[in-house]
C-alpha atoms as a printed R data frame, in Angstrom:
    type eleno elety resid chain resno       x      y       z
1   ATOM     1    CA   MET     A     1   0.000  0.000   0.000
2   ATOM     2    CA   ARG     A     2   2.822  2.355   0.900
3   ATOM     3    CA   GLU     A     3   4.648  1.645  -2.343
4   ATOM     4    CA   TYR     A     4   1.421  2.286  -4.309
5   ATOM     5    CA   LEU     A     5   0.927  5.695  -2.691
6   ATOM     6    CA   LEU     A     6   4.532  6.671  -3.403
7   ATOM     7    CA   GLN     A     7   4.136  5.575  -7.016
8   ATOM     8    CA   LEU     A     8   0.913  7.579  -7.308
9   ATOM     9    CA   LEU     A     9   2.592 10.722  -5.968
10  ATOM    10    CA   GLU     A    10   5.524 10.341  -8.349
11  ATOM    11    CA   THR     A    11   3.402  9.796 -11.449
12  ATOM    12    CA   SER     A    12   3.780 12.708 -13.882
13  ATOM    13    CA   GLY     A    13   0.827 11.805 -16.093
14  ATOM    14    CA   GLY     A    14   2.824 11.412 -19.306
15  ATOM    15    CA   ASP     A    15   5.629 13.289 -21.002
16  ATOM    16    CA   LEU     A    16   4.810 16.327 -23.115
17  ATOM    17    CA   THR     A    17   6.599 17.071 -26.350
18  ATOM    18    CA   ALA     A    18   8.035 20.484 -27.146
19  ATOM    19    CA   GLU     A    19   5.365 20.989 -29.805
20  ATOM    20    CA   VAL     A    20   2.541 20.407 -27.329
21  ATOM    21    CA   ILE     A    21   4.081 22.755 -24.765
22  ATOM    22    CA   VAL     A    22   4.526 25.520 -27.343
23  ATOM    23    CA   LEU     A    23   0.994 24.983 -28.655
24  ATOM    24    CA   ARG     A    24  -0.534 25.370 -25.182
25  ATOM    25    CA   LEU     A    25   1.446 28.526 -24.502
26  ATOM    26    CA   VAL     A    26   0.533 30.030 -27.878
27  ATOM    27    CA   VAL     A    27  -3.169 29.257 -27.441
28  ATOM    28    CA   SER     A    28  -3.140 30.795 -23.971
29  ATOM    29    CA   ALA     A    29  -1.497 33.937 -25.371
30  ATOM    30    CA   VAL     A    30  -4.099 34.168 -28.142
31  ATOM    31    CA   VAL     A    31  -6.995 33.837 -25.719
32  ATOM    32    CA   ALA     A    32  -5.287 36.316 -23.390
33  ATOM    33    CA   ALA     A    33  -5.418 38.805 -26.265
34  ATOM    34    CA   PHE     A    34  -9.214 38.654 -26.029
35  ATOM    35    CA   LEU     A    35  -8.930 39.434 -22.321
36  ATOM    36    CA   PHE     A    36  -6.753 42.409 -23.188
37  ATOM    37    CA   LEU     A    37  -9.235 43.662 -25.782
38  ATOM    38    CA   SER     A    38 -12.247 43.092 -23.542
39  ATOM    39    CA   TYR     A    39 -10.677 44.982 -20.643
40  ATOM    40    CA   ARG     A    40  -9.747 47.863 -22.938
41  ATOM    41    CA   LEU     A    41 -13.262 48.123 -24.361
42  ATOM    42    CA   SER     A    42 -15.111 47.828 -21.055
43  ATOM    43    CA   HIS     A    43 -12.958 50.322 -19.165
44  ATOM    44    CA   SER     A    44 -12.468 53.961 -19.972
45  ATOM    45    CA   GLY     A    45 -11.189 57.121 -18.380
46  ATOM    46    CA   SER     A    46  -9.247 57.072 -15.131
47  ATOM    47    CA   ILE     A    47 -10.308 53.538 -14.196
48  ATOM    48    CA   TYR     A    48  -8.402 52.012 -17.129
49  ATOM    49    CA   SER     A    49  -4.952 50.713 -16.205
50  ATOM    50    CA   ALA     A    50  -2.665 49.670 -19.045
51  ATOM    51    CA   LYS     A    51  -0.283 47.984 -16.601
52  ATOM    52    CA   PHE     A    52  -3.074 45.895 -15.110
53  ATOM    53    CA   ASN     A    53  -4.247 44.936 -18.599
54  ATOM    54    CA   VAL     A    54  -0.772 43.697 -19.545
55  ATOM    55    CA   SER     A    55  -0.594 41.851 -16.223
56  ATOM    56    CA   LEU     A    56  -3.724 39.898 -17.178
57  ATOM    57    CA   VAL     A    57  -2.011 38.597 -20.317
58  ATOM    58    CA   ALA     A    58   1.095 37.656 -18.360
59  ATOM    59    CA   LEU     A    59  -1.004 35.984 -15.645
60  ATOM    60    CA   THR     A    60  -2.742 33.817 -18.246
61  ATOM    61    CA   VAL     A    61   0.526 32.581 -19.745
62  ATOM    62    CA   ILE     A    62   2.106 32.048 -16.325
63  ATOM    63    CA   THR     A    63  -0.869 29.997 -15.130
64  ATOM    64    CA   THR     A    64  -0.621 27.881 -18.287
65  ATOM    65    CA   THR     A    65   3.063 27.296 -17.595
66  ATOM    66    CA   VAL     A    66   2.340 26.222 -14.028
67  ATOM    67    CA   MET     A    67  -0.342 23.809 -15.215
68  ATOM    68    CA   ILE     A    68   2.054 22.286 -17.748
69  ATOM    69    CA   VAL     A    69   4.614 21.701 -15.014
70  ATOM    70    CA   ILE     A    70   2.112 20.239 -12.579
71  ATOM    71    CA   GLY     A    71   0.281 18.007 -15.066
72  ATOM    72    CA   ASN     A    72  -1.243 15.104 -13.168
73  ATOM    73    CA   ASN     A    73   1.534 14.970 -10.570
74  ATOM    74    CA   ILE     A    74  -0.151 15.027  -7.176
75  ATOM    75    CA   ALA     A    75   3.059 15.777  -5.317
76  ATOM    76    CA   LEU     A    76   3.744 18.869  -7.420
77  ATOM    77    CA   SER     A    77   0.120 19.953  -7.068
78  ATOM    78    CA   LEU     A    78   0.271 19.793  -3.277
79  ATOM    79    CA   GLY     A    79   3.589 21.609  -3.264
80  ATOM    80    CA   MET     A    80   2.222 24.368  -5.484
81  ATOM    81    CA   VAL     A    81  -0.838 24.815  -3.264
82  ATOM    82    CA   GLY     A    82   1.405 25.083  -0.231
83  ATOM    83    CA   ALA     A    83   3.648 27.630  -1.933
84  ATOM    84    CA   LEU     A    84   0.770 29.797  -3.126
85  ATOM    85    CA   SER     A    85  -0.973 29.682   0.258
86  ATOM    86    CA   ILE     A    86   1.762 31.836   1.825
87  ATOM    87    CA   VAL     A    87   1.502 34.529  -0.847
88  ATOM    88    CA   ARG     A    88  -0.680 37.505   0.009
89  ATOM    89    CA   PHE     A    89  -1.733 39.985  -2.639
90  ATOM    90    CA   ARG     A    90  -2.446 43.475  -1.336
91  ATOM    91    CA   THR     A    91  -2.870 45.332  -4.618
92  ATOM    92    CA   ALA     A    92  -5.888 47.645  -4.432
93  ATOM    93    CA   ILE     A    93  -8.634 46.755  -6.890
94  ATOM    94    CA   LYS     A    94  -9.741 49.937  -8.665
95  ATOM    95    CA   ASP     A    95 -12.928 48.400 -10.026
96  ATOM    96    CA   SER     A    96 -14.913 45.409  -8.790
97  ATOM    97    CA   ARG     A    97 -14.903 44.065 -12.357
98  ATOM    98    CA   ASP     A    98 -11.129 43.664 -12.169
99  ATOM    99    CA   THR     A    99 -11.693 40.620  -9.971
100 ATOM   100    CA   ILE     A   100 -13.638 39.016 -12.818
101 ATOM   101    CA   TYR     A   101 -10.731 39.538 -15.201
102 ATOM   102    CA   ILE     A   102  -8.252 38.044 -12.737
103 ATOM   103    CA   PHE     A   103 -10.330 34.878 -12.351
104 ATOM   104    CA   TRP     A   104 -10.902 34.801 -16.112
105 ATOM   105    CA   ALA     A   105  -7.145 34.891 -16.759
106 ATOM   106    CA   ILE     A   106  -6.518 32.123 -14.222
107 ATOM   107    CA   VAL     A   107  -9.256 29.880 -15.627
108 ATOM   108    CA   VAL     A   108  -8.004 30.338 -19.192
109 ATOM   109    CA   GLY     A   109  -4.507 29.471 -18.035
110 ATOM   110    CA   ILE     A   110  -5.740 26.317 -16.320
111 ATOM   111    CA   CYS     A   111  -7.744 25.212 -19.358
112 ATOM   112    CA   CYS     A   112  -4.898 25.822 -21.815
113 ATOM   113    CA   GLY     A   113  -2.382 24.189 -19.498
114 ATOM   114    CA   ALA     A   114  -4.584 21.103 -19.319
115 ATOM   115    CA   GLY     A   115  -5.114 21.080 -23.092
116 ATOM   116    CA   ASP     A   116  -8.840 21.914 -22.962
117 ATOM   117    CA   TYR     A   117  -8.701 24.493 -25.745
118 ATOM   118    CA   LEU     A   118 -12.387 24.255 -26.623
119 ATOM   119    CA   VAL     A   119 -13.443 25.041 -23.052
120 ATOM   120    CA   ALA     A   120 -11.038 27.984 -22.913
121 ATOM   121    CA   ALA     A   121 -12.217 29.364 -26.257
122 ATOM   122    CA   ALA     A   122 -15.945 28.850 -25.733
123 ATOM   123    CA   GLY     A   123 -15.918 30.155 -22.171
124 ATOM   124    CA   SER     A   124 -13.847 33.186 -23.127
125 ATOM   125    CA   ALA     A   125 -16.146 33.976 -26.049
126 ATOM   126    CA   VAL     A   126 -19.210 34.007 -23.795
127 ATOM   127    CA   VAL     A   127 -17.514 36.077 -21.084
128 ATOM   128    CA   PHE     A   128 -16.170 38.457 -23.733
129 ATOM   129    CA   LEU     A   129 -19.682 39.099 -25.080
130 ATOM   130    CA   VAL     A   130 -21.183 39.532 -21.603
131 ATOM   131    CA   LEU     A   131 -18.538 42.035 -20.529
132 ATOM   132    CA   LEU     A   132 -18.719 43.831 -23.858
133 ATOM   133    CA   LEU     A   133 -22.477 44.307 -23.475
134 ATOM   134    CA   PHE     A   134 -22.595 45.138 -19.780
135 ATOM   135    CA   GLY     A   135 -19.035 46.268 -19.058
136 ATOM   136    CA   ARG     A   136 -19.783 49.975 -19.320
137 ATOM   137    CA   ILE     A   137 -22.566 49.931 -16.749
138 ATOM   138    CA   ARG     A   138 -21.740 52.342 -13.943
139 ATOM   139    CA   THR     A   139 -23.198 52.766 -10.522
140 ATOM   140    CA   ASP     A   140 -24.874 56.144 -10.467
141 ATOM   141    CA   ASN     A   141 -22.610 58.557  -8.617
142 ATOM   142    CA   ARG     A   142 -23.751 60.015  -5.345
143 ATOM   143    CA   ALA     A   143 -23.012 63.450  -3.999
144 ATOM   144    CA   LEU     A   144 -22.615 64.853  -0.518
145 ATOM   145    CA   LEU     A   145 -24.035 68.340  -0.096
146 ATOM   146    CA   ILE     A   146 -22.246 70.043   2.804
147 ATOM   147    CA   LEU     A   147 -23.524 73.390   3.998
148 ATOM   148    CA   ARG     A   148 -22.773 75.539   7.015
149 ATOM   149    CA   THR     A   149 -24.850 78.552   7.931
150 ATOM   150    CA   ALA     A   150 -26.106 80.592  10.873
151 ATOM   151    CA   ARG     A   151 -28.625 78.788  13.101
152 ATOM   152    CA   ILE     A   152 -31.202 81.426  12.359
153 ATOM   153    CA   ASN     A   153 -31.277 80.165   8.752
154 ATOM   154    CA   GLU     A   154 -32.168 76.551   9.629
155 ATOM   155    CA   PRO     A   155 -35.827 76.752   8.501
156 ATOM   156    CA   LYS     A   156 -34.862 78.488   5.234
157 ATOM   157    CA   VAL     A   157 -32.145 75.974   4.380
158 ATOM   158    CA   GLU     A   158 -34.251 72.906   5.160
159 ATOM   159    CA   SER     A   159 -37.170 74.320   3.187
160 ATOM   160    CA   LEU     A   160 -34.916 75.122   0.226
161 ATOM   161    CA   ILE     A   161 -33.363 71.645   0.114
162 ATOM   162    CA   PHE     A   162 -36.785 70.058   0.246
163 ATOM   163    CA   GLN     A   163 -38.032 72.390  -2.477
164 ATOM   164    CA   TYR     A   164 -35.193 71.480  -4.849
165 ATOM   165    CA   PHE     A   165 -34.766 67.766  -4.132
166 ATOM   166    CA   ASP     A   166 -37.998 66.727  -2.421
167 ATOM   167    CA   ARG     A   167 -37.363 63.400  -0.630
168 ATOM   168    CA   LYS     A   168 -34.306 62.580  -2.767
169 ATOM   169    CA   ALA     A   169 -32.062 64.457  -0.350
170 ATOM   170    CA   ILE     A   170 -31.219 62.255   2.640
171 ATOM   171    CA   LEU     A   171 -29.974 64.068   5.725
172 ATOM   172    CA   ARG     A   172 -26.905 62.187   6.939
173 ATOM   173    CA   ALA     A   173 -25.693 64.589   9.624
174 ATOM   174    CA   LYS     A   174 -26.670 67.834  11.269
175 ATOM   175    CA   ASN     A   175 -24.007 69.427  13.464
176 ATOM   176    CA   THR     A   176 -24.861 72.489  15.496
177 ATOM   177    CA   THR     A   177 -23.196 75.013  17.767
178 ATOM   178    CA   GLU     A   178 -24.689 77.993  19.535
179 ATOM   179    CA   GLU     A   179 -24.235 80.110  16.422
180 ATOM   180    CA   THR     A   180 -23.959 77.819  13.390
181 ATOM   181    CA   THR     A   181 -25.477 74.679  11.858
182 ATOM   182    CA   GLU     A   182 -23.798 72.288   9.448
183 ATOM   183    CA   TYR     A   183 -25.829 70.010   7.156
184 ATOM   184    CA   ILE     A   184 -24.616 66.954   5.277
185 ATOM   185    CA   TYR     A   185 -27.098 65.635   2.693
186 ATOM   186    CA   GLU     A   186 -26.668 62.656   0.393
187 ATOM   187    CA   LEU     A   187 -27.943 63.242  -3.131
188 ATOM   188    CA   ASN     A   188 -28.179 61.238  -6.287
189 ATOM   189    CA   GLY     A   189 -25.707 62.667  -8.784
190 ATOM   190    CA   LYS     A   190 -28.257 62.995 -11.580
191 ATOM   191    CA   TYR     A   191 -30.223 65.640  -9.671
192 ATOM   192    CA   LEU     A   192 -27.213 67.934  -9.730
193 ATOM   193    CA   ARG     A   193 -27.042 67.693 -13.513
194 ATOM   194    CA   LYS     A   194 -30.508 69.168 -14.021
195 ATOM   195    CA   PRO     A   195 -30.530 72.421 -16.003
196 ATOM   196    CA   ALA     A   196 -31.408 75.549 -14.109
197 ATOM   197    CA   SER     A   197 -34.709 75.812 -16.024
198 ATOM   198    CA   GLU     A   198 -35.889 72.627 -14.311
199 ATOM   199    CA   MET     A   199 -34.909 73.862 -10.860
200 ATOM   200    CA   ALA     A   200 -37.211 75.744  -8.545
201 ATOM   201    CA   ALA     A   201 -37.691 79.311  -9.745
202 ATOM   202    CA   GLY     A   202 -35.285 78.607 -12.606
203 ATOM   203    CA   LYS     A   203 -32.208 78.996 -10.372
204 ATOM   204    CA   SER     A   204 -29.417 76.604  -9.622
205 ATOM   205    CA   ILE     A   205 -29.145 75.244  -6.103
206 ATOM   206    CA   THR     A   206 -25.920 77.209  -5.577
207 ATOM   207    CA   ASP     A   207 -27.515 80.562  -6.418
208 ATOM   208    CA   ALA     A   208 -30.544 79.819  -4.278
209 ATOM   209    CA   VAL     A   209 -28.449 78.844  -1.260
210 ATOM   210    CA   TYR     A   210 -26.294 81.976  -1.312
211 ATOM   211    CA   GLU     A   211 -29.368 84.187  -1.667
212 ATOM   212    CA   ILE     A   212 -30.347 83.113   1.859
213 ATOM   213    CA   GLY     A   213 -27.354 84.942   3.276
214 ATOM   214    CA   GLY     A   214 -25.112 84.007   6.186
215 ATOM   215    CA   ILE     A   215 -23.647 80.986   4.376
216 ATOM   216    CA   GLU     A   216 -20.111 80.142   5.569
217 ATOM   217    CA   TYR     A   217 -19.513 77.460   2.943
218 ATOM   218    CA   PHE     A   218 -21.443 75.323   0.504
219 ATOM   219    CA   ASN     A   219 -19.669 72.240  -0.925
220 ATOM   220    CA   ILE     A   220 -20.743 69.375  -3.172
221 ATOM   221    CA   VAL     A   221 -18.483 66.320  -3.019
222 ATOM   222    CA   MET     A   222 -18.956 63.534  -5.545
223 ATOM   223    CA   GLN     A   223 -18.426 59.990  -4.359
224 ATOM   224    CA   ASN     A   224 -18.491 56.688  -6.216
225 ATOM   225    CA   ASP     A   225 -17.390 53.055  -5.827
226 ATOM   226    CA   GLU     A   226 -14.023 53.458  -7.537
227 ATOM   227    CA   ILE     A   227 -10.682 53.558  -5.801
228 ATOM   228    CA   SER     A   228  -8.255 56.039  -7.239
229 ATOM   229    CA   GLY     A   229  -4.813 54.667  -7.967
């Protein structure tokens, strides 16, 4: 029994020729090109990272290489799992979709390394179409409206915010002192993009706020789910 287990651990699952190894690496590089193109088409502006895109191609080929080395050798597989378990990646993900591309690159590498070219091609084609169709969907940006004014203006400010945004303005904080009051409202970004003609009395929210008088500051801070690099 002991000899059988040792033989099982030492089995490499067959020798690969140089042609087969090169073929698997070439196929993985070709499929990785679709990852590169998909990432470029689905990302735009500041969230696009050329370095990350190139890293996806390299990750695909590297994973294929690892799979070729491991093959069906259980001992090498266990050793690789143990080696990778001590590695911790702390690179900030700028977009939640980047995680999809990382897993996509790894899966393609595994499929090509195992010689399952059809699975790699078919799966990549479907994922490519899905990301191409839905990759540009963005979470609607939110805005924080921060305003500080004299306490005597509290009724005017609250009435004005309600007049402009109705129930779409959510009061997140109200900080007061003996002389001043600070408001922090959360707004949907699209309400700030309305033309002045659609606003109350045809004025922008900024003009209407400063007409109250006694305003120390009035800030609008945009926030979204992206992490700046």
